[in-house]
C-alpha positions, 0 to 999 in steps of 0.5 A: 855822795853815791846813790848806789853805794850798796851796789858798788860795795857788792861789786867790790865784794865780787871783785875780791873773789876774782883770782885773775889779776887782769879781770880784777883790774878791769873791774877796779877800773869799772868801780872807779868810773862809778865813783864821784870825780873827787873820789876817783883814784889814779890806777897804775898801769902795772898793779898787783893783786895786793895793790888792787885789794888795797885800792878796794879797801880804800874805796870801801872806807870812803863810800861806806856810811859812818858807824856811830856809837863806836867811840866812847866819850 
């Protein structure tokens, strides 16, 4: 997996705070390049603010460590 998962999660948090879709899109591209090839996403050329947030959420889920003890047997 990623060695710098916490760094990528920090960048994702910063990206969510941006309001300008152009800057947010460029930061998403940068985050995507930090991911292993098998986790990279194909980002459409036209994307909305909500679309970027959806991609960021998907990336967070994929790179976050699992949380144990939530499911009851």
